[in-house]
Biopython code that builds the backbone (N, CA, C, O; Angstrom):
import numpy as np
from Bio.PDB.StructureBuilder import StructureBuilder

atoms = [
    (1, "UNK", "N", (0.808, -1.206, 0.000)),
    (1, "UNK", "CA", (0.000, 0.000, 0.000)),
    (1, "UNK", "C", (0.853, 1.273, 0.000)),
    (1, "UNK", "O", (0.585, 2.162, -0.808)),
    (2, "UNK", "N", (1.879, 1.407, 0.874)),
    (2, "UNK", "CA", (2.687, 2.629, 0.828)),
    (2, "UNK", "C", (3.346, 2.859, -0.532)),
    (2, "UNK", "O", (3.432, 3.996, -0.996)),
    (3, "UNK", "N", (3.811, 1.786, -1.170)),
    (3, "UNK", "CA", (4.455, 1.939, -2.482)),
    (3, "UNK", "C", (3.459, 2.444, -3.524)),
    (3, "UNK", "O", (3.809, 3.269, -4.368)),
    (4, "UNK", "N", (2.225, 1.957, -3.469)),
    (4, "UNK", "CA", (1.192, 2.414, -4.405)),
    (4, "UNK", "C", (0.850, 3.874, -4.167)),
    (4, "UNK", "O", (0.673, 4.644, -5.112)),
    (5, "UNK", "N", (0.759, 4.252, -2.888)),
    (5, "UNK", "CA", (0.446, 5.644, -2.562)),
    (5, "UNK", "C", (1.577, 6.562, -3.005)),
    (5, "UNK", "O", (1.331, 7.641, -3.544)),
    (6, "UNK", "N", (2.826, 6.132, -2.776)),
    (6, "UNK", "CA", (3.979, 6.934, -3.209)),
    (6, "UNK", "C", (3.960, 7.093, -4.728)),
    (6, "UNK", "O", (4.225, 8.183, -5.236)),
    (7, "UNK", "N", (3.654, 6.031, -5.452)),
    (7, "UNK", "CA", (3.598, 6.098, -6.909)),
    (7, "UNK", "C", (2.524, 7.078, -7.367)),
    (7, "UNK", "O", (2.735, 7.840, -8.311)),
    (8, "UNK", "N", (1.376, 7.059, -6.702)),
    (8, "UNK", "CA", (0.299, 7.985, -7.042)),
    (8, "UNK", "C", (0.727, 9.434, -6.780)),
    (8, "UNK", "O", (0.474, 10.316, -7.601)),
    (9, "UNK", "N", (1.372, 9.674, -5.642)),
    (9, "UNK", "CA", (1.833, 11.024, -5.318)),
    (9, "UNK", "C", (2.873, 11.491, -6.337)),
    (9, "UNK", "O", (2.875, 12.655, -6.739)),
    (10, "UNK", "N", (3.752, 10.585, -6.751)),
    (10, "UNK", "CA", (4.755, 10.934, -7.762)),
    (10, "UNK", "C", (4.092, 11.319, -9.083)),
    (10, "UNK", "O", (4.549, 12.238, -9.763)),
    (11, "UNK", "N", (3.027, 10.625, -9.445)),
    (11, "UNK", "CA", (2.310, 10.947, -10.682)),
    (11, "UNK", "C", (1.587, 12.288, -10.572)),
    (11, "UNK", "O", (1.633, 13.097, -11.499)),
    (12, "UNK", "N", (0.927, 12.524, -9.451)),
    (12, "UNK", "CA", (0.169, 13.765, -9.265)),
    (12, "UNK", "C", (1.096, 14.983, -9.281)),
    (12, "UNK", "O", (0.779, 15.999, -9.901)),
    (13, "UNK", "N", (2.232, 14.881, -8.606)),
    (13, "UNK", "CA", (3.105, 16.046, -8.431)),
    (13, "UNK", "C", (4.365, 16.002, -9.297)),
    (13, "UNK", "O", (5.318, 16.731, -9.026)),
    (14, "UNK", "N", (4.385, 15.167, -10.326)),
    (14, "UNK", "CA", (5.607, 14.983, -11.120)),
    (14, "UNK", "C", (6.174, 16.277, -11.695)),
    (14, "UNK", "O", (7.392, 16.404, -11.824)),
    (15, "UNK", "N", (5.328, 17.232, -12.038)),
    (15, "UNK", "CA", (5.813, 18.501, -12.623)),
    (15, "UNK", "C", (6.509, 19.379, -11.595)),
    (15, "UNK", "O", (7.293, 20.256, -11.959)),
    (16, "UNK", "N", (6.233, 19.155, -10.320)),
    (16, "UNK", "CA", (6.780, 20.003, -9.259)),
    (16, "UNK", "C", (7.947, 19.357, -8.513)),
    (16, "UNK", "O", (8.794, 20.060, -7.961)),
    (17, "UNK", "N", (7.996, 18.034, -8.493)),
    (17, "UNK", "CA", (9.024, 17.322, -7.728)),
    (17, "UNK", "C", (10.414, 17.689, -8.250)),
    (17, "UNK", "O", (10.684, 17.645, -9.450)),
    (18, "UNK", "N", (11.272, 18.047, -7.320)),
    (18, "UNK", "CA", (12.639, 18.426, -7.661)),
    (18, "UNK", "C", (12.807, 19.889, -8.013)),
    (18, "UNK", "O", (13.928, 20.397, -8.028)),
    (19, "UNK", "N", (11.712, 20.574, -8.297)),
    (19, "UNK", "CA", (11.782, 21.997, -8.613)),
    (19, "UNK", "C", (11.501, 22.837, -7.367)),
    (19, "UNK", "O", (12.227, 23.784, -7.064)),
    (20, "UNK", "N", (10.443, 22.476, -6.658)),
    (20, "UNK", "CA", (10.104, 23.169, -5.417)),
    (20, "UNK", "C", (9.278, 22.293, -4.473)),
    (20, "UNK", "O", (8.645, 22.790, -3.541)),
    (21, "UNK", "N", (9.294, 20.994, -4.727)),
    (21, "UNK", "CA", (8.467, 20.094, -3.938)),
    (21, "UNK", "C", (9.151, 18.739, -3.774)),
    (21, "UNK", "O", (9.758, 18.213, -4.707)),
    (22, "UNK", "N", (9.039, 18.189, -2.568)),
    (22, "UNK", "CA", (9.538, 16.843, -2.289)),
    (22, "UNK", "C", (8.409, 16.056, -1.633)),
    (22, "UNK", "O", (7.686, 16.580, -0.785)),
    (23, "UNK", "N", (8.264, 14.800, -2.031)),
    (23, "UNK", "CA", (7.192, 13.946, -1.503)),
    (23, "UNK", "C", (7.801, 12.679, -0.939)),
    (23, "UNK", "O", (8.640, 12.043, -1.578)),
    (24, "UNK", "N", (7.375, 12.315, 0.260)),
    (24, "UNK", "CA", (7.710, 11.017, 0.830)),
    (24, "UNK", "C", (6.423, 10.432, 1.397)),
    (24, "UNK", "O", (5.963, 10.837, 2.464)),
    (25, "UNK", "N", (5.859, 9.492, 0.686)),
    (25, "UNK", "CA", (4.583, 8.842, 0.981)),
    (25, "UNK", "C", (3.499, 9.903, 1.135)),
    (25, "UNK", "O", (2.996, 10.401, 0.127)),
    (26, "UNK", "N", (3.118, 10.271, 2.372)),
    (26, "UNK", "CA", (2.052, 11.271, 2.520)),
    (26, "UNK", "C", (2.564, 12.608, 3.036)),
    (26, "UNK", "O", (1.773, 13.465, 3.431)),
    (27, "UNK", "N", (3.870, 12.790, 3.036)),
    (27, "UNK", "CA", (4.451, 14.077, 3.421)),
    (27, "UNK", "C", (4.844, 14.840, 2.171)),
    (27, "UNK", "O", (5.596, 14.344, 1.331)),
    (28, "UNK", "N", (4.330, 16.040, 2.060)),
    (28, "UNK", "CA", (4.641, 16.910, 0.924)),
    (28, "UNK", "C", (5.336, 18.141, 1.478)),
    (28, "UNK", "O", (4.770, 18.870, 2.293)),
    (29, "UNK", "N", (6.565, 18.370, 1.033)),
    (29, "UNK", "CA", (7.326, 19.535, 1.474)),
    (29, "UNK", "C", (7.555, 20.462, 0.289)),
    (29, "UNK", "O", (8.025, 20.050, -0.772)),
    (30, "UNK", "N", (7.211, 21.717, 0.502)),
    (30, "UNK", "CA", (7.356, 22.737, -0.543)),
    (30, "UNK", "C", (8.437, 23.708, -0.096)),
    (30, "UNK", "O", (8.387, 24.222, 1.022)),
    (31, "UNK", "N", (9.401, 23.959, -0.948)),
    (31, "UNK", "CA", (10.491, 24.870, -0.612)),
    (31, "UNK", "C", (10.582, 25.953, -1.675)),
    (31, "UNK", "O", (10.337, 25.711, -2.856)),
    (32, "UNK", "N", (10.939, 27.151, -1.230)),
    (32, "UNK", "CA", (10.951, 28.298, -2.134)),
    (32, "UNK", "C", (12.029, 29.282, -1.720)),
    (32, "UNK", "O", (12.477, 29.289, -0.573)),
    (33, "UNK", "N", (12.439, 30.111, -2.667)),
    (33, "UNK", "CA", (13.476, 31.111, -2.404)),
    (33, "UNK", "C", (12.923, 32.350, -1.709)),
    (33, "UNK", "O", (13.655, 33.041, -1.001)),
    (34, "UNK", "N", (11.651, 32.633, -1.903)),
    (34, "UNK", "CA", (11.059, 33.827, -1.290)),
    (34, "UNK", "C", (9.638, 33.514, -0.826)),
    (34, "UNK", "O", (9.054, 32.506, -1.223)),
    (35, "UNK", "N", (9.098, 34.374, 0.003)),
    (35, "UNK", "CA", (7.742, 34.186, 0.505)),
    (35, "UNK", "C", (6.731, 34.247, -0.639)),
    (35, "UNK", "O", (5.798, 33.445, -0.685)),
    (36, "UNK", "N", (6.909, 35.187, -1.552)),
    (36, "UNK", "CA", (5.996, 35.339, -2.680)),
    (36, "UNK", "C", (6.004, 34.081, -3.554)),
    (36, "UNK", "O", (4.956, 33.588, -3.971)),
    (37, "UNK", "N", (7.200, 33.581, -3.817)),
    (37, "UNK", "CA", (7.337, 32.357, -4.596)),
    (37, "UNK", "C", (6.699, 31.180, -3.854)),
    (37, "UNK", "O", (6.091, 30.303, -4.469)),
    (38, "UNK", "N", (6.843, 31.171, -2.535)),
    (38, "UNK", "CA", (6.253, 30.107, -1.725)),
    (38, "UNK", "C", (4.725, 30.102, -1.855)),
    (38, "UNK", "O", (4.105, 29.042, -1.940)),
    (39, "UNK", "N", (4.139, 31.279, -1.869)),
    (39, "UNK", "CA", (2.681, 31.371, -2.024)),
    (39, "UNK", "C", (2.242, 30.802, -3.379)),
    (39, "UNK", "O", (1.220, 30.122, -3.470)),
    (40, "UNK", "N", (3.015, 31.082, -4.418)),
    (40, "UNK", "CA", (2.709, 30.529, -5.743)),
    (40, "UNK", "C", (2.827, 29.003, -5.739)),
    (40, "UNK", "O", (1.979, 28.308, -6.298)),
    (41, "UNK", "N", (3.877, 28.494, -5.109)),
    (41, "UNK", "CA", (4.075, 27.042, -5.037)),
    (41, "UNK", "C", (2.966, 26.375, -4.231)),
    (41, "UNK", "O", (2.508, 25.288, -4.583)),
    (42, "UNK", "N", (2.537, 27.020, -3.155)),
    (42, "UNK", "CA", (1.423, 26.481, -2.371)),
    (42, "UNK", "C", (0.154, 26.407, -3.213)),
    (42, "UNK", "O", (-0.551, 25.398, -3.195)),
    (43, "UNK", "N", (-0.133, 27.474, -3.947)),
    (43, "UNK", "CA", (-1.348, 27.495, -4.769)),
    (43, "UNK", "C", (-1.309, 26.405, -5.835)),
    (43, "UNK", "O", (-2.321, 25.753, -6.090)),
    (44, "UNK", "N", (-0.156, 26.204, -6.456)),
    (44, "UNK", "CA", (-0.023, 25.139, -7.453)),
    (44, "UNK", "C", (-0.293, 23.776, -6.810)),
    (44, "UNK", "O", (-0.971, 22.929, -7.393)),
    (45, "UNK", "N", (0.235, 23.578, -5.625)),
    (45, "UNK", "CA", (0.062, 22.308, -4.919)),
    (45, "UNK", "C", (-1.390, 22.115, -4.492)),
    (45, "UNK", "O", (-1.942, 21.024, -4.636)),
    (46, "UNK", "N", (-2.009, 23.171, -3.967)),
    (46, "UNK", "CA", (-3.426, 23.090, -3.572)),
    (46, "UNK", "C", (-4.307, 22.780, -4.780)),
    (46, "UNK", "O", (-5.269, 22.020, -4.671)),
    (47, "UNK", "N", (-3.981, 23.366, -5.923)),
    (47, "UNK", "CA", (-4.759, 23.113, -7.144)),
    (47, "UNK", "C", (-4.680, 21.634, -7.532)),
    (47, "UNK", "O", (-5.682, 21.034, -7.918)),
    (48, "UNK", "N", (-3.487, 21.056, -7.427)),
    (48, "UNK", "CA", (-3.334, 19.626, -7.728)),
    (48, "UNK", "C", (-4.141, 18.780, -6.745)),
    (48, "UNK", "O", (-4.787, 17.808, -7.137)),
    (49, "UNK", "N", (-4.100, 19.154, -5.474)),
    (49, "UNK", "CA", (-4.864, 18.417, -4.459)),
    (49, "UNK", "C", (-6.362, 18.475, -4.765)),
    (49, "UNK", "O", (-7.058, 17.463, -4.672)),
    (50, "UNK", "N", (-6.853, 19.659, -5.129)),
    (50, "UNK", "CA", (-8.276, 19.792, -5.481)),
    (50, "UNK", "C", (-8.609, 18.946, -6.707)),
    (50, "UNK", "O", (-9.620, 18.244, -6.729)),
    (51, "UNK", "N", (-7.758, 19.016, -7.721)),
    (51, "UNK", "CA", (-8.005, 18.309, -8.967)),
    (51, "UNK", "C", (-8.105, 16.801, -8.758)),
    (51, "UNK", "O", (-8.943, 16.141, -9.373)),
    (52, "UNK", "N", (-7.252, 16.257, -7.891)),
    (52, "UNK", "CA", (-7.208, 14.806, -7.705)),
    (52, "UNK", "C", (-7.905, 14.334, -6.421)),
    (52, "UNK", "O", (-7.809, 13.164, -6.052)),
    (53, "UNK", "N", (-8.605, 15.253, -5.746)),
    (53, "UNK", "CA", (-9.378, 14.878, -4.568)),
    (53, "UNK", "C", (-8.547, 14.513, -3.354)),
    (53, "UNK", "O", (-8.994, 13.739, -2.508)),
    (54, "UNK", "N", (-7.343, 15.059, -3.257)),
    (54, "UNK", "CA", (-6.496, 14.800, -2.095)),
    (54, "UNK", "C", (-6.857, 15.757, -0.966)),
    (54, "UNK", "O", (-7.098, 16.941, -1.201)),
    (55, "UNK", "N", (-6.892, 15.250, 0.239)),
    (55, "UNK", "CA", (-7.255, 16.049, 1.407)),
    (55, "UNK", "C", (-6.020, 16.311, 2.246)),
    (55, "UNK", "O", (-5.119, 15.475, 2.322)),
    (56, "UNK", "N", (-5.983, 17.479, 2.875)),
    (56, "UNK", "CA", (-4.899, 17.839, 3.784)),
    (56, "UNK", "C", (-5.407, 17.735, 5.217)),
    (56, "UNK", "O", (-6.533, 18.133, 5.515)),
    (57, "UNK", "N", (-4.579, 17.203, 6.091)),
    (57, "UNK", "CA", (-4.929, 17.116, 7.495)),
    (57, "UNK", "C", (-4.365, 18.364, 8.185)),
    (57, "UNK", "O", (-3.149, 18.529, 8.290)),
    (58, "UNK", "N", (-5.251, 19.228, 8.646)),
    (58, "UNK", "CA", (-4.857, 20.531, 9.193)),
    (58, "UNK", "C", (-3.789, 20.426, 10.278)),
    (58, "UNK", "O", (-2.844, 21.215, 10.298)),
    (59, "UNK", "N", (-3.935, 19.452, 11.183)),
    (59, "UNK", "CA", (-2.979, 19.369, 12.291)),
    (59, "UNK", "C", (-1.583, 18.929, 11.845)),
    (59, "UNK", "O", (-0.618, 19.105, 12.588)),
    (60, "UNK", "N", (-1.461, 18.357, 10.638)),
    (60, "UNK", "CA", (-0.150, 17.968, 10.120)),
    (60, "UNK", "C", (0.494, 19.059, 9.266)),
    (60, "UNK", "O", (1.669, 18.955, 8.913)),
    (61, "UNK", "N", (-0.258, 20.095, 8.933)),
    (61, "UNK", "CA", (0.241, 21.138, 8.035)),
    (61, "UNK", "C", (1.013, 22.219, 8.780)),
    (61, "UNK", "O", (0.632, 22.649, 9.868)),
    (62, "UNK", "N", (2.094, 22.637, 8.168)),
    (62, "UNK", "CA", (2.884, 23.784, 8.627)),
    (62, "UNK", "C", (3.176, 24.607, 7.386)),
    (62, "UNK", "O", (3.568, 24.068, 6.351)),
    (63, "UNK", "N", (2.985, 25.907, 7.492)),
    (63, "UNK", "CA", (3.166, 26.768, 6.331)),
    (63, "UNK", "C", (4.231, 27.826, 6.588)),
    (63, "UNK", "O", (4.346, 28.349, 7.696)),
    (64, "UNK", "N", (5.004, 28.133, 5.559)),
    (64, "UNK", "CA", (5.992, 29.205, 5.553)),
    (64, "UNK", "C", (6.985, 29.082, 6.710)),
    (64, "UNK", "O", (7.291, 30.070, 7.378)),
    (65, "UNK", "N", (7.477, 27.884, 6.940)),
    (65, "UNK", "CA", (8.465, 27.636, 7.994)),
    (65, "UNK", "C", (9.868, 27.925, 7.464)),
    (65, "UNK", "O", (10.185, 27.629, 6.312)),
    (66, "UNK", "N", (10.692, 28.503, 8.316)),
    (66, "UNK", "CA", (12.086, 28.710, 7.934)),
    (66, "UNK", "C", (12.926, 27.491, 8.278)),
    (66, "UNK", "O", (14.061, 27.362, 7.818)),
    (67, "UNK", "N", (12.362, 26.587, 9.097)),
    (67, "UNK", "CA", (13.076, 25.390, 9.543)),
    (67, "UNK", "C", (12.065, 24.254, 9.675)),
    (67, "UNK", "O", (10.981, 24.440, 10.228)),
    (68, "UNK", "N", (12.429, 23.074, 9.162)),
    (68, "UNK", "CA", (11.515, 21.942, 9.188)),
    (68, "UNK", "C", (12.295, 20.665, 9.467)),
    (68, "UNK", "O", (13.300, 20.387, 8.814)),
    (69, "UNK", "N", (11.825, 19.889, 10.447)),
    (69, "UNK", "CA", (12.438, 18.589, 10.731)),
    (69, "UNK", "C", (11.736, 17.550, 9.869)),
    (69, "UNK", "O", (10.508, 17.455, 9.860)),
    (70, "UNK", "N", (12.547, 16.766, 9.138)),
    (70, "UNK", "CA", (11.979, 15.808, 8.194)),
    (70, "UNK", "C", (12.923, 14.631, 8.010)),
    (70, "UNK", "O", (14.063, 14.806, 7.581)),
    (71, "UNK", "N", (12.452, 13.435, 8.333)),
    (71, "UNK", "CA", (13.195, 12.187, 8.130)),
    (71, "UNK", "C", (14.608, 12.229, 8.705)),
    (71, "UNK", "O", (15.562, 11.810, 8.049)),
    (72, "UNK", "N", (14.740, 12.731, 9.924)),
    (72, "UNK", "CA", (16.038, 12.747, 10.585)),
    (72, "UNK", "C", (16.956, 13.872, 10.149)),
    (72, "UNK", "O", (18.136, 13.892, 10.499)),
    (73, "UNK", "N", (16.418, 14.803, 9.389)),
    (73, "UNK", "CA", (17.197, 15.953, 8.929)),
    (73, "UNK", "C", (16.475, 17.242, 9.300)),
    (73, "UNK", "O", (15.292, 17.238, 9.640)),
    (74, "UNK", "N", (17.205, 18.326, 9.229)),
    (74, "UNK", "CA", (16.621, 19.643, 9.411)),
    (74, "UNK", "C", (16.819, 20.397, 8.107)),
    (74, "UNK", "O", (17.944, 20.576, 7.641)),
    (75, "UNK", "N", (15.717, 20.831, 7.530)),
    (75, "UNK", "CA", (15.755, 21.589, 6.289)),
    (75, "UNK", "C", (15.439, 23.028, 6.645)),
    (75, "UNK", "O", (14.437, 23.303, 7.304)),
    (76, "UNK", "N", (16.280, 23.938, 6.216)),
    (76, "UNK", "CA", (16.052, 25.333, 6.553)),
    (76, "UNK", "C", (16.724, 26.273, 5.592)),
    (76, "UNK", "O", (17.231, 25.872, 4.545)),
    (77, "UNK", "N", (16.718, 27.536, 5.968)),
    (77, "UNK", "CA", (17.309, 28.564, 5.113)),
    (77, "UNK", "C", (18.806, 28.351, 4.947)),
    (77, "UNK", "O", (19.397, 28.847, 3.988)),
    (78, "UNK", "N", (19.434, 27.612, 5.880)),
    (78, "UNK", "CA", (20.866, 27.318, 5.787)),
    (78, "UNK", "C", (21.153, 26.061, 4.975)),
    (78, "UNK", "O", (22.313, 25.700, 4.778)),
    (79, "UNK", "N", (20.109, 25.398, 4.507)),
    (79, "UNK", "CA", (20.286, 24.167, 3.744)),
    (79, "UNK", "C", (19.851, 22.953, 4.536)),
    (79, "UNK", "O", (18.967, 23.048, 5.387)),
    (80, "UNK", "N", (20.464, 21.816, 4.264)),
    (80, "UNK", "CA", (20.108, 20.540, 4.862)),
    (80, "UNK", "C", (21.174, 20.127, 5.867)),
    (80, "UNK", "O", (22.358, 20.091, 5.536)),
    (81, "UNK", "N", (20.762, 19.817, 7.092)),
    (81, "UNK", "CA", (21.683, 19.329, 8.120)),
    (81, "UNK", "C", (21.067, 18.122, 8.809)),
    (81, "UNK", "O", (19.868, 17.869, 8.691)),
    (82, "UNK", "N", (21.891, 17.388, 9.522)),
    (82, "UNK", "CA", (21.416, 16.239, 10.286)),
    (82, "UNK", "C", (20.759, 16.748, 11.564)),
    (82, "UNK", "O", (21.247, 17.692, 12.185)),
    (83, "UNK", "N", (19.657, 16.123, 11.953)),
    (83, "UNK", "CA", (18.993, 16.451, 13.214)),
    (83, "UNK", "C", (19.881, 15.933, 14.338)),
    (83, "UNK", "O", (20.014, 14.721, 14.510)),
    (84, "UNK", "N", (20.485, 16.823, 15.097)),
    (84, "UNK", "CA", (21.433, 16.452, 16.145)),
    (84, "UNK", "C", (20.825, 15.497, 17.164)),
    (84, "UNK", "O", (21.543, 14.666, 17.720)),
    (85, "UNK", "N", (19.540, 15.591, 17.422)),
    (85, "UNK", "CA", (18.897, 14.686, 18.388)),
    (85, "UNK", "C", (18.947, 13.239, 17.909)),
    (85, "UNK", "O", (18.954, 12.315, 18.723)),
    (86, "UNK", "N", (18.980, 13.039, 16.605)),
    (86, "UNK", "CA", (18.990, 11.688, 16.045)),
    (86, "UNK", "C", (20.356, 11.009, 16.168)),
    (86, "UNK", "O", (20.439, 9.781, 16.127)),
    (87, "UNK", "N", (21.421, 11.789, 16.318)),
    (87, "UNK", "CA", (22.753, 11.201, 16.415)),
    (87, "UNK", "C", (23.373, 11.415, 17.794)),
    (87, "UNK", "O", (24.548, 11.114, 18.000)),
    (88, "UNK", "N", (22.598, 11.926, 18.722)),
    (88, "UNK", "CA", (23.078, 12.238, 20.068)),
    (88, "UNK", "C", (23.704, 11.033, 20.766)),
    (88, "UNK", "O", (24.780, 11.165, 21.351)),
    (89, "UNK", "N", (23.071, 9.872, 20.725)),
    (89, "UNK", "CA", (23.597, 8.675, 21.396)),
    (89, "UNK", "C", (24.966, 8.295, 20.845)),
    (89, "UNK", "O", (25.840, 7.854, 21.592)),
    (90, "UNK", "N", (25.149, 8.462, 19.560)),
    (90, "UNK", "CA", (26.431, 8.109, 18.937)),
    (90, "UNK", "C", (27.513, 9.105, 19.332)),
    (90, "UNK", "O", (28.622, 8.707, 19.689)),
    (91, "UNK", "N", (27.202, 10.387, 19.270)),
    (91, "UNK", "CA", (28.214, 11.403, 19.565)),
    (91, "UNK", "C", (28.581, 11.443, 21.041)),
    (91, "UNK", "O", (29.693, 11.842, 21.388)),
    (92, "UNK", "N", (27.678, 11.040, 21.905)),
    (92, "UNK", "CA", (27.952, 11.069, 23.350)),
    (92, "UNK", "C", (28.494, 9.744, 23.883)),
    (92, "UNK", "O", (28.816, 9.649, 25.067)),
    (93, "UNK", "N", (28.601, 8.733, 23.043)),
    (93, "UNK", "CA", (29.057, 7.417, 23.484)),
    (93, "UNK", "C", (30.501, 7.430, 23.945)),
    (93, "UNK", "O", (30.857, 6.702, 24.872)),
    (94, "UNK", "N", (31.316, 8.217, 23.336)),
    (94, "UNK", "CA", (32.731, 8.277, 23.709)),
    (94, "UNK", "C", (33.587, 7.416, 22.805)),
    (94, "UNK", "O", (33.094, 6.743, 21.900)),
    (95, "UNK", "N", (34.874, 7.455, 23.070)),
    (95, "UNK", "CA", (35.841, 6.722, 22.258)),
    (95, "UNK", "C", (35.875, 5.256, 22.673)),
    (95, "UNK", "O", (35.866, 4.935, 23.861)),
    (96, "UNK", "N", (35.913, 4.379, 21.688)),
    (96, "UNK", "CA", (36.011, 2.949, 21.955)),
    (96, "UNK", "C", (37.453, 2.608, 22.284)),
    (96, "UNK", "O", (38.378, 3.090, 21.631)),
    (97, "UNK", "N", (37.641, 1.768, 23.308)),
    (97, "UNK", "CA", (39.021, 1.513, 23.762)),
    (97, "UNK", "C", (39.480, 0.069, 23.573)),
    (97, "UNK", "O", (40.678, -0.207, 23.651)),
    (98, "UNK", "N", (38.548, -0.861, 23.324)),
    (98, "UNK", "CA", (38.990, -2.243, 23.115)),
    (98, "UNK", "C", (38.089, -2.951, 22.111)),
    (98, "UNK", "O", (37.060, -2.412, 21.702)),
    (99, "UNK", "N", (38.481, -4.160, 21.718)),
    (99, "UNK", "CA", (37.801, -4.922, 20.690)),
    (99, "UNK", "C", (36.354, -5.243, 21.092)),
    (99, "UNK", "O", (35.458, -5.188, 20.250)),
    (100, "UNK", "N", (36.120, -5.570, 22.345)),
    (100, "UNK", "CA", (34.756, -5.929, 22.773)),
    (100, "UNK", "C", (33.792, -4.748, 22.637)),
    (100, "UNK", "O", (32.615, -4.945, 22.335)),
    (101, "UNK", "N", (34.270, -3.551, 22.852)),
    (101, "UNK", "CA", (33.409, -2.373, 22.668)),
    (101, "UNK", "C", (33.075, -2.157, 21.191)),
    (101, "UNK", "O", (31.966, -1.740, 20.858)),
    (102, "UNK", "N", (34.008, -2.433, 20.331)),
    (102, "UNK", "CA", (33.779, -2.287, 18.898)),
    (102, "UNK", "C", (32.735, -3.290, 18.437)),
    (102, "UNK", "O", (31.889, -2.968, 17.602)),
    (103, "UNK", "N", (32.786, -4.501, 18.972)),
    (103, "UNK", "CA", (31.801, -5.523, 18.620)),
    (103, "UNK", "C", (30.448, -5.125, 19.113)),
    (103, "UNK", "O", (29.479, -5.858, 18.914)),
]
sb = StructureBuilder()
sb.init_structure("model")
sb.init_model(0)
sb.init_chain("A")
sb.init_seg("    ")
for serial, (resi, resn, name, xyz) in enumerate(atoms, 1):
    if name == "N":
        sb.init_residue(resn, " ", resi, " ")
    sb.init_atom(name, np.array(xyz, "f"), 0.0, 1.0, " ", f" {name:<3s}", serial, name[0])
structure = sb.get_structure()
């Protein structure tokens, strides 16, 4: 089922993917260089949703964010970085000192 849904989303948004939109199953992320451009990208996306009968869940929506956590990464005006909380256990583990710790 997830693969079928992803395929459908790829078909619906194929003209936008990679230009200003990224889709992962039911998550749609829209990125833009300016607020005005973002409004245009949102309208294009909403039009596609209306055309194909896709519904948005209000509590899952965030609009015009400068920073967004997504799939273990942080996407923002500075680009793409790793979510530090996701690698905290590894970075705080310390240096390995013997073979048994490496195993």
